[in-house]
C-alpha positions as CSV (number, residue, x, y, z in Angstrom):
1,X,138.3,-32.4,-66.0
2,X,139.5,-36.0,-66.5
3,X,140.2,-36.2,-62.8
4,X,136.7,-34.9,-61.9
5,X,135.2,-37.4,-64.3
6,X,137.2,-40.2,-62.7
7,X,136.0,-39.2,-59.2
8,X,132.4,-39.2,-60.5
9,X,132.8,-42.6,-62.1
10,X,134.4,-43.9,-58.9
11,X,131.5,-42.7,-56.8
12,X,129.0,-44.3,-59.2
13,X,130.9,-47.6,-59.1
14,X,131.0,-47.5,-55.3
15,X,127.2,-46.7,-55.1
16,X,126.5,-49.5,-57.6
17,X,128.7,-51.9,-55.6
18,X,127.0,-51.0,-52.3
19,X,123.5,-51.5,-53.9
20,X,124.6,-54.9,-55.1
21,X,125.8,-55.8,-51.6
22,X,122.5,-54.6,-50.1
23,X,120.5,-56.6,-52.6
24,X,122.6,-59.7,-51.9
25,X,122.1,-59.2,-48.1
26,X,118.3,-58.8,-48.6
27,X,118.2,-62.0,-50.7
28,X,120.2,-63.8,-48.1
29,X,117.9,-62.7,-45.3
30,X,114.8,-63.7,-47.3
31,X,116.4,-67.1,-47.9
32,X,117.0,-67.5,-44.2
33,X,113.4,-66.6,-43.4
34,X,112.1,-69.0,-46.1
35,X,114.2,-71.8,-44.7
36,X,112.8,-71.1,-41.2
37,X,109.2,-71.2,-42.5
38,X,110.0,-74.5,-44.3
39,X,111.2,-76.0,-41.0
40,X,108.1,-74.8,-39.2
41,X,105.8,-76.2,-41.9
42,X,107.5,-79.6,-41.8
43,X,107.3,-79.7,-38.0
44,X,103.6,-79.1,-38.1
45,X,103.0,-81.8,-40.7
46,X,105.1,-84.2,-38.6
47,X,103.1,-83.2,-35.5
48,X,106.5,-82.4,-33.9
49,X,105.4,-80.2,-31.0
50,X,108.8,-80.0,-29.4
51,X,110.4,-79.2,-32.8
52,X,107.8,-76.5,-33.5
53,X,108.3,-74.8,-30.1
54,X,112.0,-74.7,-30.6
55,X,111.5,-72.0,-33.3
56,X,109.8,-69.7,-30.7
57,X,111.7,-67.5,-28.2
58,X,111.1,-68.3,-24.5
59,X,109.0,-65.1,-24.2
60,X,107.1,-65.5,-27.5
61,X,103.7,-63.7,-27.5
62,X,101.0,-62.8,-30.0
63,X,101.0,-59.0,-30.1
64,X,98.6,-57.4,-27.6
65,X,96.1,-60.2,-27.3
66,X,98.1,-62.3,-24.9
67,X,98.7,-65.7,-26.5
68,X,102.0,-67.1,-25.4
69,X,103.9,-70.4,-25.7
70,X,101.5,-72.3,-23.4
71,X,98.4,-71.3,-25.3
72,X,100.2,-72.1,-28.6
73,X,101.0,-75.6,-27.2
74,X,97.5,-76.2,-26.1
75,X,96.0,-75.3,-29.5
76,X,98.5,-77.5,-31.4
77,X,98.0,-80.5,-29.1
78,X,94.2,-80.3,-29.9
79,X,94.9,-80.0,-33.7
80,X,97.5,-82.8,-33.6
81,X,95.0,-85.1,-31.9
82,X,92.0,-84.1,-34.0
83,X,93.5,-84.8,-37.4
84,X,95.4,-87.8,-38.8
85,X,97.2,-85.6,-41.4
86,X,98.3,-82.0,-41.5
87,X,99.8,-79.9,-44.3
88,X,101.1,-76.4,-43.9
89,X,102.6,-73.7,-46.1
90,X,103.8,-70.1,-46.2
91,X,104.0,-67.6,-49.0
92,X,106.4,-64.8,-48.2
93,X,105.4,-61.3,-49.3
94,X,108.0,-59.1,-47.6
95,X,111.1,-59.4,-45.5
96,X,112.7,-56.3,-44.0
97,X,115.0,-55.4,-41.2
98,X,114.2,-52.8,-38.5
99,X,117.3,-52.5,-36.3
100,X,117.8,-55.9,-34.7
101,X,114.3,-57.1,-35.7
102,X,113.4,-58.9,-38.9
103,X,109.9,-58.3,-40.1
104,X,108.4,-61.0,-42.3
105,X,104.9,-60.8,-43.8
106,X,103.5,-64.0,-45.3
107,X,100.3,-65.8,-46.1
108,X,100.0,-69.0,-44.0
109,X,97.7,-71.9,-44.3
110,X,97.2,-75.0,-42.2
111,X,95.0,-77.8,-43.3
112,X,94.0,-81.1,-41.7
113,X,92.1,-84.2,-42.5
114,X,91.0,-87.4,-40.8
115,X,91.2,-90.8,-42.4
116,X,90.3,-90.5,-46.1
117,X,88.1,-87.4,-45.7
118,X,88.6,-84.2,-47.6
119,X,91.2,-81.6,-46.5
120,X,89.8,-79.0,-44.1
121,X,91.3,-75.5,-43.8
122,X,92.1,-74.9,-40.1
123,X,93.8,-71.6,-40.4
124,X,94.4,-69.2,-43.3
125,X,95.6,-65.7,-42.7
126,X,98.3,-63.1,-43.5
127,X,100.7,-62.7,-40.6
128,X,103.5,-60.4,-39.6
129,X,106.2,-62.2,-37.7
130,X,108.9,-60.3,-35.7
131,X,112.0,-62.4,-35.7
132,X,115.1,-62.0,-33.6
133,X,118.6,-63.6,-33.8
134,X,119.4,-66.0,-31.0
135,X,122.8,-67.6,-31.2
136,X,123.0,-68.6,-34.9
137,X,119.3,-68.9,-35.5
138,X,116.3,-66.7,-36.3
139,X,113.4,-67.2,-33.9
140,X,109.8,-66.0,-33.7
141,X,109.5,-63.4,-31.0
142,X,106.1,-61.8,-31.8
143,X,103.3,-62.3,-34.3
144,X,100.0,-60.7,-35.4
145,X,97.4,-61.1,-38.1
146,X,97.9,-58.2,-40.5
147,X,95.6,-56.5,-43.1
148,X,97.8,-56.3,-46.2
149,X,95.2,-54.0,-47.9
150,X,96.1,-51.3,-45.4
151,X,99.9,-51.5,-45.6
152,X,99.8,-48.7,-48.2
153,X,98.4,-46.4,-45.4
154,X,101.9,-46.4,-43.9
155,X,104.3,-43.8,-45.1
156,X,107.5,-44.0,-43.1
157,X,106.4,-43.5,-39.4
158,X,103.0,-42.0,-40.4
159,X,99.7,-43.9,-40.7
160,X,96.8,-42.3,-42.6
161,X,93.5,-44.0,-43.1
162,X,91.0,-41.8,-44.9
163,X,88.2,-44.4,-44.5
164,X,88.0,-43.7,-40.8
165,X,89.6,-40.3,-40.9
166,X,92.5,-41.2,-38.7
167,X,96.1,-40.3,-39.0
168,X,99.0,-40.4,-36.5
169,X,102.8,-40.7,-36.4
170,X,104.8,-43.3,-34.5
171,X,108.0,-42.6,-32.5
172,X,111.2,-43.8,-34.0
173,X,111.7,-47.6,-33.9
174,X,108.0,-48.3,-33.1
175,X,106.3,-50.7,-35.5
176,X,102.9,-49.9,-37.1
177,X,100.7,-52.9,-37.8
178,X,97.3,-52.6,-39.5
179,X,95.7,-55.6,-37.9
180,X,92.7,-57.9,-38.5
181,X,92.3,-58.4,-34.7
182,X,88.6,-58.9,-34.2
183,X,86.8,-56.4,-32.0
184,X,83.9,-54.0,-32.2
185,X,86.4,-51.3,-33.2
186,X,86.9,-50.8,-37.0
187,X,90.2,-50.9,-38.8
188,X,92.4,-51.4,-35.7
189,X,96.0,-50.4,-35.8
190,X,98.7,-51.8,-33.5
191,X,101.7,-49.6,-32.7
192,X,104.3,-51.8,-31.1
193,X,107.0,-50.4,-28.8
194,X,110.6,-51.3,-29.0
195,X,110.2,-53.7,-26.1
196,X,108.0,-55.8,-28.5
197,X,105.4,-56.2,-25.8
198,X,103.8,-52.8,-25.0
199,X,101.4,-51.7,-27.6
200,X,99.0,-48.9,-28.6
201,X,95.8,-49.8,-30.3
202,X,93.9,-47.2,-32.3
203,X,90.7,-47.4,-34.3
204,X,87.2,-46.1,-34.8
205,X,83.5,-46.9,-34.1
206,X,81.0,-45.3,-36.4
207,X,78.5,-44.1,-33.8
208,X,77.2,-40.9,-32.2
209,X,75.2,-42.7,-29.6
210,X,78.0,-43.1,-27.0
211,X,80.2,-40.4,-25.6
212,X,83.9,-40.9,-25.1
213,X,83.3,-40.8,-21.3
214,X,80.6,-43.4,-21.4
215,X,82.6,-45.7,-23.6
216,X,85.8,-45.4,-21.5
217,X,83.9,-45.9,-18.2
218,X,82.1,-49.0,-19.6
219,X,85.3,-50.5,-20.9
220,X,87.0,-49.8,-17.5
221,X,84.1,-51.4,-15.6
222,X,84.4,-54.6,-17.7
223,X,88.2,-54.6,-17.2
224,X,87.8,-54.3,-13.4
225,X,85.2,-57.0,-13.3
226,X,87.4,-59.6,-15.0
227,X,90.7,-58.6,-13.4
228,X,92.1,-61.0,-10.8
229,X,90.9,-60.1,-7.3
230,X,93.2,-57.6,-5.7
231,X,95.1,-56.9,-8.9
232,X,93.1,-53.9,-10.1
233,X,94.3,-50.3,-9.4
234,X,92.7,-47.1,-10.6
235,X,95.3,-44.4,-11.2
236,X,93.4,-41.4,-12.7
237,X,90.4,-40.3,-14.6
238,X,89.3,-37.1,-16.2
239,X,88.7,-34.9,-19.3
240,X,91.3,-34.7,-22.0
241,X,91.6,-32.9,-25.4
242,X,92.7,-34.8,-28.5
243,X,93.2,-33.0,-31.8
244,X,90.9,-30.2,-30.6
245,X,88.2,-32.5,-29.4
246,X,86.9,-33.2,-25.9
247,X,87.5,-36.7,-24.7
248,X,88.0,-38.8,-21.5
249,X,90.9,-40.7,-20.1
250,X,91.3,-43.5,-17.6
251,X,94.5,-44.9,-16.4
252,X,94.7,-48.2,-14.5
253,X,96.6,-51.4,-13.8
254,X,95.0,-54.8,-13.9
255,X,95.7,-58.5,-14.5
256,X,93.2,-60.6,-16.5
257,X,93.4,-64.4,-16.0
258,X,95.2,-66.3,-18.7
259,X,96.5,-63.0,-20.0
260,X,99.2,-60.6,-18.8
261,X,99.4,-57.7,-16.4
262,X,98.9,-54.4,-18.0
263,X,99.2,-50.7,-17.2
264,X,96.5,-49.3,-19.5
265,X,95.8,-45.7,-20.5
266,X,92.5,-45.4,-22.2
267,X,91.6,-42.3,-24.3
268,X,88.2,-42.1,-25.9
269,X,86.7,-39.1,-27.8
270,X,84.0,-38.2,-30.4
271,X,84.8,-36.5,-33.6
272,X,83.2,-36.3,-37.1
273,X,80.2,-38.5,-36.1
274,X,82.4,-41.3,-34.8
275,X,83.9,-42.6,-31.5
276,X,87.7,-43.0,-31.4
277,X,88.8,-45.5,-28.7
278,X,92.5,-45.7,-28.0
279,X,94.3,-48.1,-25.7
280,X,97.9,-47.6,-24.7
281,X,99.1,-50.8,-22.8
282,X,102.4,-51.1,-21.0
283,X,102.9,-54.8,-20.7
284,X,103.9,-55.7,-18.0
285,X,103.2,-52.8,-15.5
286,X,106.9,-52.0,-15.0
287,X,107.3,-51.0,-18.7
288,X,105.1,-47.9,-18.2
289,X,108.0,-45.5,-17.5
290,X,109.8,-46.7,-20.6
291,X,106.9,-46.3,-23.0
292,X,104.6,-43.6,-21.7
293,X,106.5,-40.8,-23.6
294,X,106.1,-42.8,-26.8
295,X,102.3,-43.2,-26.1
296,X,102.0,-39.5,-25.5
297,X,103.9,-38.8,-28.8
298,X,101.4,-40.9,-30.7
299,X,98.4,-39.2,-29.1
300,X,99.8,-35.7,-29.7
301,X,100.2,-36.6,-33.4
302,X,96.6,-37.8,-33.9
303,X,94.5,-36.0,-36.5
304,X,90.8,-36.8,-37.1
305,X,87.9,-35.0,-38.9
306,X,86.1,-32.1,-37.2
């Protein structure tokens, strides 16, 4: 009996010890992220463009929308010239690790003023940053504006939003991001593939006036019109069923100027008095074979109202 009690006590001590190590590791990681944000803020305030860019990976991108290092540099140059003073800050809400990726959610603010005028808010938003280790430093690899009010819709790998009647499950190691990305589609959700570039976008439009086929074809027509000449390729079109509902799919490849080349699979369908437009983008083209099964996994898991 004493031996059994000793074993139990030993296990408890080991578990307690491991929990302490984990807490220390988490605190250490959060401190590293806080130190990185501090350096970023001071670089912005000093208008140190080179210093700021050194915190980004060479292939840094805003998730899905296409902003990269060049576009970030252009925006910052304008802001540096337009204001005599800048001040910046981050408030960290969450730091977690997902494999080799560090996910940091924070409120960020950037303010500027000219001469003795009042401070003006230039940017204020909640951001998720995906950080990776390069040599001995954490660097920003991807970023997106996030809707913190919808983080509670995520349970493990499943996302469920009763407001638009949409639920789905992501494949292992894919990242669900309820985003504030502005578009006509309500309550967009990004699902980022392990390559940190290819992304599924799911949402809803409250309308009965447009069929899935009409919406998909109109979207594709616009994509074809703005694609670089000679860089558009239609792969397939046709009917598809999603969660028991009739829909329409279009698969194509295109390259929009100032953006990135994409292999896009569009799936649009009507259900419960709403239109559900889904885009599955392999970025760049060559990533399609690596992510198509993950995209299919997401679509197969979709549930919406009847």
